[in-house]
N, C-alpha and C positions, 0 to 999 in steps of 0.2 A: 860530582857525585863521589869525590873520593873521600871516606877520612883522615881527620887531622888533628895530631895532635893538641890537645886543648881545646878542642870543638865536641860538641855533642855531636853519637853518630845519628845519623837521618834512620827516620823509621819508616818503611816501605813496605808498602802492601799487597801481595797476590791473591788473587783470583785464580782458582789451577784446580781441573777437572781429570785430566788423563792419567792412568792407570801408568804406561809409557811413561818413557823418555821424549815426548815429540817436544818439549820446550828443555834447555838443560838449564834450569835457573842459576846454578853452582858456577857456572861460567860467561852467566851475565850479569852477576851482584855479588860483589866482594861480601860473604854472608859474616866474615869478622868486622869490617869496619863496617857494616851496616848493622840497623836489628831489622831484618827481613823477613816478615812474618805472614803465614800461608792461611787463607779459607778456601777447604776443600772437601770434598767426599770423602766417605768412608774406601771407595776404590780409588781415589786419588791420593790417598795416603801414600802408600809405596812408593811414590814419587817423589816426596816432597823431601827436599836435600836435610840430609842431618844438623845442618850446621842451623837450621832454622829457629828463629829466637822464638818462636812460638809461632803455635797451632791450632787453628778453631772450624771443628767437624761442622759440617753443619747438611741440611738433606739434600738439597740444590743448591750452587751456583748461582743462578740465575734469579733466584727467590728475592726477591730484593725487601724485603721482612726481616728473611733470618739473614739475607748477609749483611744488613746496615745494622743487627744487633752485633754479630759477631765480629764486625769491624772495629763497633764503636767499646767491644770488650778489650780487645788488641791494643785498641788506643790508648785505654785506659790504664794497661800494663807496662805498653812498650813507649807510649806521648806520643803526642800530634805525628800524622802521617804527613811526609812532604810529597808522595807519588803511590799511586796506584795502577797494578800492573795487571792487563787481562788479557790473554792471547789466544785462547779460544773461540772462537764467533759465536755461539752460543752467551757469551758473557761479556761481548761489546758492549750491548746496551746497558745492564747494569752497573757498569762500571762507570760507563757515564754520567751516568743518573747519580751515582755516588761524588763521583768527584765533585759535581755541584753542590751535592749536597753538604761536602765538607770541605767546599774551598778548596780544593785542591787544582795544580796545572795537569793537562792535556784534552786530549779530546771529550769534548761534551759534547751532548744527545743529539744540540744543531748541528756541528761538526760532523757529525756521526749520518744525519736524515741521509744525504746525498749516497751512502752507499749501503742503505737499510729499506728505504723508499724506491721502488722501484720506475716508478713515475718520475718522481724527481732526476735521476740519475740518469735515464732516458732523455729525458728534456736538456739536461746540461752535455752528455757525448752530441745529440743531437745538432744543439746552436754551436758547437765547434768543427760542422761537417764533419764527422764520425758518419758510416751509413749505418741505420739502423733500419727494425721493422718497422714498418705503417702501426702507429700504436696510440691509444686513447683512453682517459680513466672512464672506468665501468663502474657506475656507482647504481644503475640495474640493469633489468634486459633489455630493455630498449632501448641502453645507452650499446650494448654488443648489437642490437638488434639495427641500429641506425649504420655501426664502423660497418657490420658486416656488409651493407646493400651500399658503401663507398667502394671498400675494400677487395670486396668476395671471401665467400668463405673457403678454404677452414680458417678458424680464427684458434688462440687463444688465450682464456682466461686466467687470471692469477693473484692471488694476494700480492698488493704492492709491497707490503713487508713480510711473506711469506719464505721460507729456508728449506733446503733439503726437496725441491717436488713439492709439498705440501700444498695442499688446494687446488692443482694447475690442472687445468682442464681443457681437452682438444674438442671443439664441436665442428662438424663438418658440413652442420645445415640448420636450418632455423627449427627443423623437429627436435634436435640433439640439445638447443638451447632452449627450449619448451620445456624438456625431460630435467632440466640442471636450474632452473629459475625459483628452485629454491634456497640455491646458494644464496641470492640476493635478498632472503625474505630478514625480515629484523633480527630474528633471534639467533641468524649464523650469519651477520652481517658485518664485512670487516672491508675497510677500501680495497679497492682492485682492480684491474692494468687490463686492457685487450690490447691484442696484440695479433698485424697477421702470420699465420703458421710460416714457419721456416724449413723446408725438409732436406735444408744442406747436410752436412757432418756437423756434429760441434766438438772443435779443442778448446784447451783449456791453459791460457799462457798466464806463467806464474811469473813472479819476478818483483822490484824492488823499483819506484820513481822515485830519482832522488830530490824532487824538489823542480828539477830544469833538465834534465834528461833521465833513458832511461840506464837504469843501474842491471846487475845481472839481471836474467833472464830464460824463462826458455818455451818453448812450442810443447804443447803435446793432445795427442788425439785420444779419444775415449773411445775402448773399445766395450760396445753396449752402451749406456745410459745409466745417470743417476736414477731418472722416473724408473725406469725398466728395472734397477736394484729394487727398487721397494717393493716390486711385485714378483721378489723371486728369480731375477736372472741374475747372472757374476755379471759385475764389473771393476773393467778393467782400462788402463792408461798408457801408451807405447809415445815417448819423445820423439820430435817426426826429425827427424835430420835431411830433407830435400834444402837447397837451396834456395828453390825457387820457392817454396812457400814462404821460408824464414825471412827472403826482403823483404817483401809487401808488408806479411805483418809486423815486423819491426817497427815502420814508418805509422802504422794504424796501431798497435803498441802504445804509442807515445805520445800519439793524440790524444785516443781516451785517456788514457796515463794524467795528462797534464789537463785535459779539458774535467775530471776528478777529484785532480789531486789539491786544486785553489791556492797551489806555488811550495802547496809542504810535499817533505816526502812519505809515502806511505808506500807500505806491502798490499801485492796487489794477486788475486785470485781472480783471472778473466774469462769468462766463456764468449766463444766466440764460431758463429758461424763460419762455414769457408766452404763457399760455392765459385761457380766458373764461371767467366765473361763468354762471350761467344766466339775469340779469340784462345779460347782454355787459358787463358791466364786466371791466377788466386783473386774471386771477391769478398775478402772477409767484411760482415756485418756484424756488429756489439749486438750479444746478449745481457748480459750482466756481469756486475765487480760487485769482488768481496773486499774489504780491506782489512786483511786479515791474508795467512798462509794459507794456503791453500788445504783441506783434508786429504784423508785418504792415509796412501803414505809417502804423501808427496815431502815435505818435511825430510825423511827419510833414506830418501834416494839424493836428493841434493844434496846431502852433508855425507853421505855415503858411497855415490856414484863420483860427483863433483866439488867434493870436497866446501863446500858454501853452505852456510846456516842461514837459511832464509829468518828462522824463529829468534836468532838474535837480531835480527836487520828490526825486525818487529818492537823487542825489548827496546833496545835503542831509542826509536821513536818514544816511544810510551815514557821514557828516562827520561825526557828531555833531551839526548842525546844526537851527534852523528851516525846514521845507520855504518856500519863496517861491514860492508860488503863490498868487495870487487864490482868494478862498473864491465862495462863490454870493452872491449877490445879496439875498438874499431866504431863509429854509426854508417850502418850499411846503409848506401844510398838505395830507392828504389828497386828492386829485380836485381840485386845481388844479394849475397852469402852474407849471411848476419854471422856474427860471433858470438851465439848465446850464453855463454856462461861469462866470459872473461878469465874466468878457471884454468887450469893449468890440464893439458891430457893426459890422464893416469897411464900409466907405464904399461898397462898390461892389453889399453886397447879400448877398455870398457867404458865408452866416453856416450852410450845412449841409455835410459834407464826407463823403468815401467813398474807396472804394478797391478793386484790382481784381489777383489774382494771378492770372498762368495758368500754368498746368504745362509740366514738358518733354514733348515727345511719346515719349522713348527715356530709359531711367536716365542720369542724370549716372553720369561727365564724358561728356560729348559738344561736338559742335563743332557753329555753326547753319549750316546751308548756305543759308535762303532763311527769309523772313518779311514778314508784309505785315497789313494792318488797318485798319480805316475811319479816316477821319484827320479831325478835326470842332476847331473852336477855340469858348470859349466854354461855353455852359450843356451844348452838345451833344457835349464831345469833354471829354477827362482834360487837365487843366495843368500835369500833370509824366506823361512818359512813358518810361520807365525799359526800355532795350529792347534786346538786343544784337543786333548785326548779322549778316550771314555772315562766317563764318570765328573768329568767335566761338567758344572754349573755357570752356563752364561746368565749374564744379570738382563733384566728389560730397561734399561738405561738410556737404549741408545746410541747413535752415531757409529761411524764408521769403525770406532775400536771393538766396539763388541758385536765381532758378525762371526758365521761358521770358519772364517780362515781368512789369514792378511799373508801375500807373498812379493817379494821383491824380486825385480831382476835387472839385469844389465846387461851390453854384447856391443859389438863392434858394429851393428845398426838398427833402422827400425825393424827392418825385417826378420831380425833372426830375433827380436826382442817380443815381438809380438807375437810369430812362430812357439816362442815359448810358454807364452801368456794361453795362448789358443789349448795348447797341448794338457797344461795344469789343469786350466778352467770344466775341457772335455771329460779328464780324467779323473774331477773328486767328484766322493762318492758321501755325503753326513746321514746318518739316523742318528735324532734326536725325541727323548722323551719330554712330555712340557713338565714344569715343576708347581705349586703353588708361589703365590707371589711372597 
C-alpha cells in the first residue's frame, strides 16, 4: 500500500459521514503517497482531511445510486480505484455492493451477511456451542405463536436486518401478538426472527479478533439501554473491572468471535446478556454482534483513555493490511482476570472509561433554547463534554453523533465512573424548539 517512485499512486475511495473525528483517516492512509478521495455528506465535509485528492458530496452515503454515481465520477477524475473503505455501520452494505460492482477486493455482501442477518448470525454462534436464547425464523404471526407454545412467553420479535433497536417488539402474551399482527402484512413485511426474552442486563464487548485469537478487547455495561434511548431516556456505558466477570467473558467472546470470523480478522461490537448460574457464577448469553467499531463514544474513549485506536484496526482490515492493535498481555483461563486491552496503564490511574448520551427533548431538526447540567472536574465529572449551546440547530440525520449532549468519563474504578455518569445524567436539562426540515 505504499507509493513507490516510478509507480502510479493508488486511488482509494472512502465513504464517510461523521461530522467529528471518529476516524482519523490521515493517520491510516498516506494522503500524499495515494490518491485518497471521499464520498461524503454536507455534515461530513468538516472532517475530511485537507490532503484529500477529491471530494464528492451526496445526500446520503447509504444511497446506492447516488454513491455509485459519485464514485464513478471520482474514478473518472483520479483513475481506477484499488480499495473502497467505509467505517460507519450504516455504510457497510453499500460499500460491500460497490466492491462487487467495481471488482474491488474486500468484504462482499455474502461475507457481510453473517453480521447483518440476525438469524444467520445466531445460527453460526449456536453451532459453535456458544449459549444463545431460543430462536426461530418468524415469517408469520403463526410462527411466533408456535414458538411461544414451545418456549413460553414473553418473546422478542425483530427484523433480521434491523439496527439500533428498529422494529423490535416485546410480546408478553398471545393477545399482544394479535395486536401487532400488522407487522406481518405484505406491505410492511420484512424477514424477522423470534427469540425467547432474556431479562438479564446487557453488556457490550468491543475489540479485535485477529483471525485466530482475541486482540485488544474491553467489556462494558449499559446504563439503561439502546431501545430506551429511542424513547427519550439517557444512554450510558461503563467499563467493567470485575475479574470474576472478565475471566469467563474472555473465553465466551473468543468463541463467538471465532464462530463469526470465518478465519479472518474483524473488529467487533458484541452485545451479551449477563446472568448468573445458581452458584452465582456469571452466565453470558450471546445477543448479537456487528463487524465494526461500536457507536456512541466508544472509539473516543478507546483512544483517549486506553491509547488504542479500534478505527485504525478496522481501516487496516479494509485496506488488506494486518490490524496493528496490541493483543492482550495473556490469554486468561476461565475464572481468572483478563488483561482487557494489552495497552499501558495511564500514569494518572484512570484505567476505566465510560460515556453518556442525552436524548433530544423534541424530534429533530430543532434549535437549542436553553441547557444546563452539573459540572464537576476530576473523578466526579466528565473529562469531555460536547453540549450544543442556545441557538445551535441539531439536524435530523439520526445516529448517536447528533443528540442533545455527549459526555466522556474516566476514573479509577467502574463504580466511580458510573457515579459520575448518573450525576451528570440526572442534572441535565435542555429545551429546544422545532425547526422546519
